[in-house]
C-alpha distance (Angstrom), angle and dihedral (degrees) to the residues before:
residue distance angle dihedral
M1 . . .
H2 3.81 . .
R3 3.77 89.7 .
K4 3.81 91.6 56.0
L5 3.81 91.0 48.9
L6 3.82 90.6 51.0
V7 3.81 91.6 51.6
A8 3.80 91.0 48.2
Y9 3.82 91.0 48.6
L10 3.82 92.2 50.7
F11 3.81 90.0 48.5
L12 3.83 90.4 53.0
I13 3.83 90.4 49.8
F14 3.81 90.3 51.0
C15 3.82 92.1 49.0
S16 3.80 91.0 47.5
F17 3.80 91.4 49.8
H18 3.81 91.6 48.5
S19 3.81 91.0 48.7
L20 3.79 89.7 50.9
L21 3.79 89.1 54.5
G22 3.81 91.0 49.1
K23 3.75 119.2 148.0
I24 3.77 116.6 -17.1
P25 3.85 108.3 -108.3
Y26 3.80 118.4 -122.3
D27 3.84 94.0 -111.6
S28 3.79 89.8 50.7
L29 3.81 91.2 52.0
R30 3.81 90.2 58.6
S31 3.83 91.7 44.5
I32 3.81 91.3 49.9
Y33 3.80 91.1 48.5
N34 3.83 93.6 48.5
R35 3.81 90.7 49.3
H36 3.82 90.4 51.3
L37 3.81 88.8 48.2
E38 3.82 91.7 54.0
E39 3.83 93.3 45.6
A40 3.83 96.6 41.5
Q41 3.79 117.1 116.9
N42 3.80 118.4 -127.2
I43 3.81 108.8 -107.6
D44 3.78 121.9 -156.5
S45 3.81 106.5 -95.9
N46 3.83 89.0 -133.6
T47 3.81 91.3 59.9
D48 3.83 110.3 107.8
L49 3.83 107.1 -131.3
R50 3.81 94.7 176.5
P51 3.86 99.7 89.0
D52 3.81 91.5 50.8
L53 3.80 91.1 47.3
I54 3.82 91.3 50.3
N55 3.84 90.6 52.3
F56 3.80 90.2 48.0
L57 3.82 91.8 50.6
E58 3.81 91.1 50.2
E59 3.80 89.3 54.0
I60 3.81 96.1 51.0
Y61 3.82 92.0 42.8
S62 3.80 89.4 61.1
D63 3.83 88.1 80.5
S64 3.79 126.1 63.7
Q65 3.82 91.9 -125.0
I66 3.79 135.7 28.9
S67 3.82 111.7 -113.1
E68 3.82 129.0 -140.7
T69 3.82 89.4 -107.1
E70 3.79 90.4 54.9
I71 3.82 90.2 47.3
R72 3.81 89.2 56.3
E73 3.83 90.7 48.2
I74 3.83 90.5 50.7
L75 3.82 90.3 51.7
A76 3.81 90.9 49.9
R77 3.81 92.7 50.7
V78 3.81 93.9 47.0
A79 3.83 90.4 48.4
S80 3.80 89.9 51.2
A81 3.81 90.8 50.9
E82 3.81 91.1 48.6
K83 3.81 92.4 47.8
S84 3.81 89.5 53.3
Q85 3.83 92.3 45.4
Q86 3.82 91.3 -117.1
L87 3.78 90.9 133.7
D88 3.82 95.0 158.6
E89 3.81 90.1 62.2
G90 3.82 91.3 50.9
I91 3.80 89.9 49.3
Y92 3.82 90.5 48.0
L93 3.82 92.8 52.9
L94 3.81 95.6 45.9
S95 3.82 93.2 44.7
S96 3.81 90.6 50.6
V97 3.82 93.0 51.6
V98 3.83 98.6 42.9
P99 3.87 95.9 80.8
W100 3.84 89.4 57.6
L101 3.81 93.9 57.3
K102 3.82 101.1 62.9
N103 3.82 91.7 119.8
Q104 3.82 94.0 44.8
P105 3.84 104.0 67.2
L106 3.83 96.9 174.0
Y107 3.79 93.7 55.0
L108 3.79 90.9 41.2
A109 3.83 91.2 51.6
F110 3.82 91.9 50.8
F111 3.82 92.6 47.5
H112 3.84 91.1 50.4
T113 3.82 88.8 48.7
K114 3.81 91.5 50.2
L115 3.81 90.6 47.6
G116 3.81 88.4 52.6
E117 3.81 90.9 52.1
L118 3.82 92.4 48.9
Y119 3.81 92.9 47.9
R120 3.81 89.4 48.7
S121 3.81 89.4 53.0
K122 3.82 87.5 54.1
K123 3.84 88.7 49.6
K124 3.82 91.8 -117.9
S125 3.80 95.7 140.8
I126 3.81 97.9 175.0
N127 3.82 93.8 52.1
A128 3.81 90.4 45.0
I129 3.81 94.1 51.8
E130 3.81 91.3 47.1
Q131 3.82 91.3 54.2
F132 3.83 93.0 46.0
M133 3.82 90.2 50.3
K134 3.81 91.0 51.6
A135 3.80 88.9 49.5
G136 3.82 89.9 49.1
L137 3.81 92.5 55.7
L138 3.82 91.1 52.2
L139 3.82 94.7 44.0
E140 3.80 89.9 50.9
K141 3.82 89.6 54.0
V142 3.82 94.2 51.4
D143 3.84 92.7 40.7
E144 3.83 97.1 -120.7
I145 3.82 96.0 160.6
E146 3.80 98.9 174.9
E147 3.81 94.7 48.6
L148 3.81 91.9 43.2
A149 3.82 90.1 54.1
R150 3.83 89.3 48.7
T151 3.82 89.5 50.4
Y152 3.80 91.2 51.7
F153 3.81 88.2 50.3
N154 3.82 90.4 54.4
I155 3.82 91.4 50.2
S156 3.81 93.1 48.4
L157 3.84 90.3 45.5
I158 3.82 91.5 56.1
N159 3.81 90.9 46.8
M160 3.82 88.5 52.8
G161 3.79 88.5 67.1
G162 3.82 94.1 48.2
N163 3.77 139.8 49.6
N164 3.81 99.2 -81.3
P165 3.82 107.9 88.7
E166 3.83 93.4 149.8
I167 3.82 92.4 55.7
G168 3.80 90.4 46.4
I169 3.82 91.8 50.7
N170 3.80 90.3 49.8
Y171 3.81 93.0 53.8
S172 3.80 94.0 43.6
D173 3.83 89.0 53.1
Q174 3.81 90.5 49.8
G175 3.80 90.7 50.7
L176 3.81 92.3 48.0
N177 3.81 91.6 49.7
L178 3.82 90.4 51.7
L179 3.82 93.3 51.3
K180 3.83 92.8 44.2
S181 3.82 87.8 59.4
K182 3.83 90.6 61.7
A183 3.78 119.0 99.2
Q184 3.82 95.9 -154.8
F185 3.80 132.6 32.8
N186 3.78 131.8 -151.4
K187 3.81 127.6 -165.3
S188 3.79 92.8 -92.5
D189 3.83 90.9 53.2
S190 3.81 90.2 50.3
N191 3.80 90.6 52.1
T192 3.80 90.8 51.0
L193 3.81 92.2 46.1
R194 3.81 91.3 50.2
G195 3.80 91.4 48.2
L196 3.81 92.8 49.1
Y197 3.83 92.2 52.0
S198 3.80 91.3 46.8
V199 3.82 94.8 49.2
K200 3.79 91.7 44.0
G201 3.81 90.4 52.4
V202 3.80 93.2 51.4
L203 3.83 91.9 46.7
L204 3.81 92.6 48.0
G205 3.81 87.7 52.4
K206 3.82 89.1 54.2
V207 3.82 91.7 56.4
G208 3.82 92.8 45.5
E209 3.84 99.2 -106.9
Y210 3.80 92.1 131.1
E211 3.82 100.5 163.4
S212 3.81 92.5 51.8
A213 3.81 89.4 43.8
I214 3.82 92.9 55.6
E215 3.81 90.6 46.3
A216 3.83 91.4 54.5
I217 3.83 93.6 45.2
N218 3.84 91.0 48.9
L219 3.82 88.7 56.0
S220 3.82 89.1 50.9
I221 3.84 89.8 50.5
E222 3.83 91.4 50.1
I223 3.81 91.5 53.5
S224 3.83 92.5 46.3
E225 3.81 92.1 50.5
A226 3.82 91.2 46.5
M227 3.82 87.7 54.3
N228 3.86 91.1 46.2
D229 3.80 89.4 -120.9
T230 3.82 100.5 148.6
I231 3.80 94.1 171.8
R232 3.80 96.5 58.5
A233 3.79 90.5 39.7
A234 3.82 89.9 55.9
I235 3.82 91.3 48.6
S236 3.82 89.6 50.7
Y237 3.80 89.0 50.4
G238 3.80 86.9 54.3
N239 3.82 90.8 51.7
K240 3.80 89.3 49.6
A241 3.81 90.4 49.6
I242 3.81 91.1 55.1
I243 3.83 89.5 54.1
L244 3.82 89.7 48.8
Y245 3.81 89.2 49.8
K246 3.79 90.5 53.4
M247 3.83 88.6 49.5
G248 3.82 90.9 52.8
S249 3.84 96.0 -109.7
F250 3.81 94.0 130.9
N251 3.82 98.8 157.5
A252 3.80 91.0 50.9
A253 3.81 91.7 48.2
L254 3.83 97.5 50.3
P255 3.86 101.2 71.2
L256 3.82 91.3 44.3
L257 3.80 91.1 52.3
Q258 3.82 91.4 48.6
K259 3.81 90.4 50.7
D260 3.82 90.3 50.3
F261 3.82 91.4 48.1
E262 3.81 95.6 49.0
T263 3.81 95.3 45.1
S264 3.82 95.1 44.0
F265 3.83 93.8 45.5
K266 3.81 92.0 47.4
N267 3.82 91.3 52.7
G268 3.81 95.9 44.6
L269 3.82 96.5 -105.8
Y270 3.79 92.1 135.8
L271 3.82 98.0 165.4
S272 3.82 90.8 55.2
A273 3.81 90.6 46.2
F274 3.81 90.7 47.2
N275 3.83 92.2 52.8
A276 3.80 90.9 48.6
G277 3.83 89.9 49.5
I278 3.81 91.3 53.4
Y279 3.80 91.8 55.6
I280 3.81 91.2 44.4
C281 3.84 86.8 58.3
K282 3.79 90.6 48.4
V283 3.82 92.2 50.6
H284 3.82 93.4 49.6
F285 3.81 92.7 48.3
T286 3.80 91.0 46.7
L287 3.81 90.9 51.1
G288 3.82 90.8 47.1
N289 3.83 94.3 -110.3
N290 3.81 92.7 134.4
V291 3.82 95.5 159.5
L292 3.81 92.1 56.5
G293 3.78 89.2 42.3
F294 3.82 90.4 56.1
V295 3.83 90.7 48.4
W296 3.82 92.0 52.6
F297 3.79 91.9 43.8
D298 3.82 90.0 56.0
K299 3.80 88.9 49.4
I300 3.83 95.0 53.5
S301 3.82 90.7 41.3
Q302 3.79 87.8 58.6
M303 3.83 89.7 48.0
I304 3.81 94.3 53.2
E305 3.81 89.5 55.3
E306 3.80 99.5 40.7
N307 3.82 98.8 40.3
S308 3.83 100.3 35.9
I309 3.80 97.5 -124.8
S310 3.83 104.5 -160.5
N311 3.81 103.2 164.3
I312 3.82 106.7 127.3
A313 3.83 96.7 -145.6
S314 3.80 91.2 49.3
K315 3.80 93.4 48.7
I316 3.79 90.7 49.8
E317 3.82 90.1 54.5
Y318 3.82 90.1 45.9
F319 3.82 95.1 53.1
N320 3.81 89.9 46.0
V321 3.82 90.3 54.9
A322 3.82 90.7 41.9
A323 3.81 90.5 56.2
D324 3.82 89.7 51.6
V325 3.83 90.7 49.9
A326 3.80 91.6 50.2
Q327 3.81 90.1 49.1
L328 3.81 91.7 51.0
K329 3.81 90.0 49.7
G330 3.81 91.8 46.9
E331 3.83 92.6 -119.0
K332 3.79 99.4 143.6
D333 3.80 96.8 173.7
K334 3.81 92.1 54.8
E335 3.81 90.7 44.9
I336 3.82 90.7 55.0
E337 3.82 90.6 46.3
Y338 3.80 92.9 51.3
L339 3.82 92.1 45.7
R340 3.79 90.2 52.7
K341 3.81 91.8 49.1
Y342 3.81 88.8 47.8
Q343 3.81 90.8 52.5
E344 3.82 93.3 45.5
I345 3.82 93.7 52.3
D346 3.80 91.6 41.9
L347 3.82 89.5 54.2
I348 3.82 89.3 49.4
R349 3.80 89.3 52.1
D350 3.80 90.1 50.1
S351 3.80 91.8 48.5
I352 3.81 91.9 56.0
A353 3.80 95.8 40.0
S354 3.79 109.6 134.0
A355 3.80 103.1 -171.8
N356 3.78 95.8 123.6
D357 3.84 94.0 44.2
I358 3.79 91.5 51.9
T359 3.80 90.9 46.9
Q360 3.79 90.0 52.3
L361 3.83 90.1 50.4
Q362 3.82 88.5 50.7
E363 3.82 90.8 52.6
K364 3.81 90.8 46.0
Y365 3.82 90.2 50.4
L366 3.82 92.2 50.5
L367 3.80 90.2 47.4
E368 3.81 91.3 51.9
K369 3.81 89.4 50.5
E370 3.81 89.3 53.9
V371 3.81 90.4 47.7
T372 3.81 89.1 53.1
K373 3.81 90.1 52.4
M374 3.80 90.3 48.3
E375 3.81 90.8 50.7
L376 3.80 89.5 53.0
L377 3.80 90.0 48.2
Q378 3.81 89.9 48.8
T379 3.81 90.5 53.0
T380 3.81 89.7 50.9
N381 3.79 90.2 49.1
Q382 3.79 90.6 50.6
L383 3.79 90.3 53.3
Q384 3.77 90.5 48.5
A385 3.82 90.1 48.2
S386 3.80 89.3 51.1
H387 3.81 90.9 52.5
L388 3.80 89.8 47.0
R389 3.80 91.2 53.8
L390 3.79 89.6 50.2
R391 3.79 91.7 52.2
T392 3.79 90.0 46.3
S393 3.81 90.0 53.7
I394 3.79 90.6 52.3
L395 3.78 90.5 49.4
V396 3.81 90.4 50.5
I397 3.82 90.7 53.0
I398 3.79 90.9 49.1
A399 3.83 90.0 44.5
L400 3.83 89.7 62.1
A401 3.80 87.0 70.7
L402 3.80 98.0 34.5
I403 3.81 117.5 54.4
I404 3.78 92.4 -171.3
V405 3.80 92.3 55.1
L406 3.83 89.4 47.6
W407 3.79 90.8 54.2
Y408 3.78 90.5 46.7
V409 3.83 91.3 51.3
F410 3.80 90.4 48.5
I411 3.79 91.2 54.4
L412 3.82 91.2 48.0
R413 3.79 91.8 51.3
Q414 3.79 91.5 52.0
K415 3.80 90.6 51.3
N416 3.79 90.8 47.8
K417 3.81 90.2 54.3
K418 3.78 90.6 53.7
I419 3.81 90.6 48.1
D420 3.82 90.9 48.7
K421 3.79 90.1 50.7
L422 3.79 91.1 49.5
N423 3.80 89.8 47.5
E424 3.80 90.9 51.4
L425 3.80 91.1 50.9
L426 3.79 90.6 46.4
E427 3.82 91.9 49.0
E428 3.80 90.4 50.8
K429 3.81 91.2 51.5
V430 3.81 92.1 46.5
S431 3.81 90.6 47.6
D432 3.82 92.3 49.8
R433 3.79 93.0 47.3
T434 3.80 92.1 45.3
S435 3.80 91.4 51.6
R436 3.79 90.7 48.9
L437 3.82 92.4 48.0
L438 3.81 91.4 48.9
E439 3.81 90.1 50.1
I440 3.81 92.2 48.5
N441 3.83 92.2 45.9
K442 3.79 91.1 49.7
E443 3.79 90.5 49.1
L444 3.81 91.6 47.9
D445 3.82 90.9 48.5
T446 3.79 89.4 52.7
Y447 3.81 92.5 47.8
L448 3.81 92.8 48.2
Y449 3.80 94.2 45.5
R450 3.77 96.0 46.7
A451 3.81 92.8 39.8
S452 3.82 92.0 52.6
H453 3.80 91.5 51.9
D454 3.82 94.8 40.1
I455 3.82 90.6 50.8
R456 3.80 93.7 42.1
R457 3.80 93.0 53.3
P458 3.86 96.8 60.0
I459 3.80 90.3 40.7
R460 3.81 90.1 55.0
T461 3.79 88.6 45.8
L462 3.82 89.8 53.5
L463 3.81 90.5 48.1
G464 3.78 90.8 49.2
L465 3.81 91.6 48.6
N466 3.80 88.6 49.2
N467 3.82 90.8 53.8
V468 3.79 91.8 47.3
S469 3.84 91.4 47.2
K470 3.80 89.4 58.7
L471 3.77 89.0 59.0
N472 3.82 96.8 47.2
Q473 3.80 125.6 73.6
S474 3.80 98.9 171.4
K475 3.80 113.1 113.4
E476 3.81 92.6 -143.9
Q477 3.80 92.6 51.4
L478 3.80 91.1 47.0
E479 3.80 90.5 51.5
K480 3.82 89.8 52.0
L481 3.81 89.8 49.2
F482 3.82 91.5 51.0
D483 3.82 89.3 49.1
Q484 3.80 88.2 54.5
V485 3.81 90.3 47.4
H486 3.82 89.3 51.3
F487 3.83 91.7 48.2
T488 3.83 91.8 48.2
A489 3.82 92.0 49.0
L490 3.83 90.9 50.4
N491 3.80 90.6 51.5
M492 3.82 90.7 49.7
D493 3.83 90.2 49.2
K494 3.80 91.0 49.7
M495 3.81 91.4 49.3
L496 3.81 92.4 49.3
F497 3.82 88.8 49.1
K498 3.83 88.4 56.0
L499 3.80 90.4 52.0
Q500 3.82 89.4 49.3
M501 3.82 87.5 54.2
A502 3.81 89.9 51.1
Y503 3.82 88.3 51.9
D504 3.82 91.4 49.1
L505 3.82 90.0 52.9
N506 3.81 90.2 61.4
N507 3.81 92.7 52.8
E508 3.79 124.6 91.3
H509 3.83 112.4 -77.8
K510 3.79 110.6 -145.6
T511 3.80 119.7 -168.9
E512 3.80 116.8 -118.7
K513 3.81 141.0 162.1
V514 3.79 108.6 -83.5
Q515 3.82 130.7 -173.0
L516 3.80 99.5 -141.9
N517 3.83 95.6 -163.2
S518 3.81 90.5 52.0
V519 3.79 92.5 49.9
L520 3.82 90.1 52.5
Q521 3.82 92.1 49.2
D522 3.84 91.0 49.6
C523 3.79 89.8 49.9
L524 3.82 93.2 51.6
K525 3.81 90.7 45.4
D526 3.82 91.4 54.9
M527 3.81 90.9 47.4
A528 3.83 94.1 48.0
L529 3.81 94.3 109.8
E530 3.80 93.0 49.0
I531 3.82 91.6 46.8
E532 3.81 89.9 51.0
A533 3.82 93.3 45.6
H534 3.83 91.4 55.1
N535 3.86 93.2 40.3
A536 3.81 87.6 -125.1
K537 3.80 123.0 177.8
I538 3.82 112.5 -142.6
D539 3.81 118.6 -162.1
I540 3.83 114.1 -169.8
V541 3.81 126.5 -166.4
L542 3.83 112.3 -174.1
P543 3.81 132.9 171.3
Q544 3.80 115.1 -101.0
N545 3.79 90.3 -117.4
N546 3.77 118.2 58.5
V547 3.83 105.9 -108.7
E548 3.81 110.4 -123.5
I549 3.80 116.6 -163.7
N550 3.80 141.5 166.9
A551 3.77 103.6 -110.3
N552 3.80 142.1 106.9
T553 3.82 120.8 -80.0
A554 3.83 95.6 -149.8
L555 3.82 92.6 51.8
L556 3.82 92.4 47.4
R557 3.80 90.2 50.1
I558 3.81 90.3 51.7
I559 3.83 90.0 51.6
L560 3.81 95.4 46.9
D561 3.84 96.5 39.6
N562 3.79 94.0 52.3
L563 3.82 98.8 40.5
I564 3.82 93.0 47.7
E565 3.81 92.0 44.7
N566 3.82 89.4 48.5
A567 3.83 90.0 52.1
I568 3.84 91.1 51.2
L569 3.81 98.3 44.4
Y570 3.80 103.1 40.2
Q571 3.80 99.7 63.4
N572 3.77 131.4 116.7
H573 3.82 101.5 -136.6
G574 3.80 138.8 38.6
N575 3.84 99.2 -95.5
P576 3.80 112.1 63.4
E577 3.79 116.0 -166.7
V578 3.81 118.2 -158.8
K579 3.80 125.4 -174.4
I580 3.82 117.6 -163.5
S581 3.80 122.1 -171.2
I582 3.80 133.0 171.3
D583 3.79 129.0 -165.5
A584 3.79 133.6 167.1
G585 3.79 132.1 -146.3
K586 3.77 132.4 -172.4
Y587 3.81 96.4 -78.8
Y588 3.80 105.6 8.3
F589 3.78 140.4 38.9
Y590 3.79 123.9 -147.7
I591 3.81 133.5 -146.3
H592 3.82 116.6 -163.1
I593 3.83 119.1 -167.5
K594 3.79 115.6 -178.6
D595 3.83 127.2 -178.0
N596 3.80 139.2 179.4
G597 3.80 95.8 -130.0
Y598 3.79 137.6 122.1
G599 3.77 96.7 -59.8
I600 3.80 126.3 -135.0
P601 3.84 125.2 -100.9
T602 3.83 111.5 -122.7
E603 3.83 92.4 -119.6
Y604 3.82 89.6 65.3
Y605 3.82 97.5 50.1
D606 3.82 92.5 104.4
Q607 3.82 96.2 38.4
V608 3.80 97.3 53.4
F609 3.81 89.4 74.7
D610 3.83 92.3 56.4
A611 3.81 118.1 106.2
Y612 3.83 113.8 -92.6
F613 3.80 93.1 0.4
K614 3.81 112.1 147.8
L615 3.80 127.0 178.2
S616 3.80 91.5 -150.3
N617 3.81 137.6 13.2
K618 3.81 88.1 -138.1
T619 3.83 91.6 74.8
Q620 3.79 121.1 93.3
G621 3.81 98.7 -136.0
S622 3.78 129.3 107.3
G623 3.81 96.9 -128.5
L624 3.83 91.8 -115.4
G625 3.82 101.9 90.6
L626 3.81 101.7 85.0
F627 3.81 90.7 36.3
L628 3.82 91.7 56.5
A629 3.81 92.1 44.0
F630 3.82 90.9 50.7
K631 3.82 92.4 50.3
A632 3.81 91.7 48.4
V633 3.83 90.8 50.5
T634 3.82 89.5 48.8
F635 3.82 92.0 52.0
L636 3.83 88.7 53.6
G637 3.81 90.5 52.2
G638 3.79 93.0 -112.1
E639 3.79 140.7 124.1
I640 3.79 135.8 -126.3
A641 3.80 125.5 -150.6
I642 3.83 134.4 -171.0
Q643 3.78 131.5 -143.2
S644 3.79 114.1 179.8
E645 3.79 144.4 163.9
I646 3.80 121.8 -165.3
N647 3.85 112.6 -103.7
S648 3.83 90.1 -2.1
G649 3.78 101.4 76.6
S650 3.79 142.2 -106.6
Q651 3.79 137.8 -96.4
F652 3.81 122.7 -149.3
T653 3.82 115.4 -161.6
V654 3.81 117.9 -163.5
K655 3.82 117.5 -161.3
I656 3.83 115.1 -167.7
P657 3.84 130.4 169.5
L658 3.80 114.6 -108.0
S659 3.80 88.1 -131.6
P660 3.84 109.4 25.5
K661 3.79 118.7 -162.0
């Protein structure tokens, strides 16, 4: 008997101890991880951690749920991978475990946050923002205000280095509002608050709101000085100086920049010191102090070599200043060299710009927030429906004794059925319209994003040609430059014409009588210059009688323009040959356009009609032609088919009803 009591008592102690352990709080997760990071041993970067991680994952997957002990082991392994700079292995482990933590939101939020930090260390901004946004949704659910504000700071910090200042400002404001709602602050909260004000100030400066930017940076400086953090205070003074420089207050900016440079250089923050040095050069040259400007330029030139400055934005600013220095010294060859380096790095920055991807993540995040609200509303509705069923049951019991009440309940139930039916119909309509709106918005986002980059590229080319033209006096070189300007302008005009077609596709398409032969002749007449420029041979086979159909002229022009242009551009030698034939049946008419171009592999038949899809970067097209033609054919109720042979050409056959609905 006593033995049984002892066993029961020990079992109660064990249960009590386990309940005291409970779930690991969010703050403790970060503390545990930081301790593992400090204690982790450096592993040779050539050591392959993947096999060991796979074995570990197989062990923890043997249970239906991941335990607290396993969570601690995961944190230790990720910290070890981070300490050894094997970030991909840490990302692999966390990504593999995340699907198993759906019912453990605190752990899931921390793992998404850690994934965001690892991706940011690998300079994968899009992946990092996506992970921080997922963490934000979870932290909002569990009401972790401090961590949510820190997450918003991370998102705004990443946006500060990209092309999305408005999104960054929005998240910094959200983080500030969360922290302002707190009654008490700890040191970590103060750090986050200071960072949010600093990032907000820099972002406001990017959008030209200089007064508000200085106000935010001053608040960041006040917090840094209150915390006796002279390094971050000096960096904030440097950020403030850049705003003052943009406002034209050069004398006020200079001492702040020098303070930032000295403090950052002394503490080994060479990138911060380098950026401050660049603006010190700019201030001296603006004030006419060329001698001092040359001295500072030599100093930052030495820094870029000794400290391996690789930040793209900083190098762009450096080459811009270097070109100005070479111009002041009359060194034309160096000026041209620096301008070319400036343009090359600027093009690299443009090629990796992620504005549209970040915007899409922002929209996805907002949509998921709305879905969360709808799920909560659905739960409330289910509770209300449950209460309604209970009341209905009571009424049914009472109705057994009261015939009048029974009749009344019967009538109510019939009305409810009609309302439910109407609600179902309404939900279907709302769902259909919502899907259509989402599709249109996504398409518009794609058009705007690609159009902005496609337009910006030729504009930058024109600006670059303009800069180069200033440095060349040779008539032959100038003529070549003007030829390039003419070619760039034609490409821009062609791209804008494609966007106009995309706009026309979204207009109303009224059916009208159309002379198909005449439309084809008008199309070829408008493309005469392009046909001549590419030395294209056009062979036309038309019916003796002009085919008259019920269609839409604008849509037919879009089909013909893009298919003929595609046949001319996508060819692998200098003499494109295009054969166009038209024939009509009883119910349909057919347009056949055959070329002698590259040909299309069969696996890409479906993809070639996607927007901006291109088989090769060597082609001159925009990637919109076949997409626009396909949409126009679809609006006319038709079909488009491909027959192709590699290096022998392709044939597109368009089948359209003679009288579309």
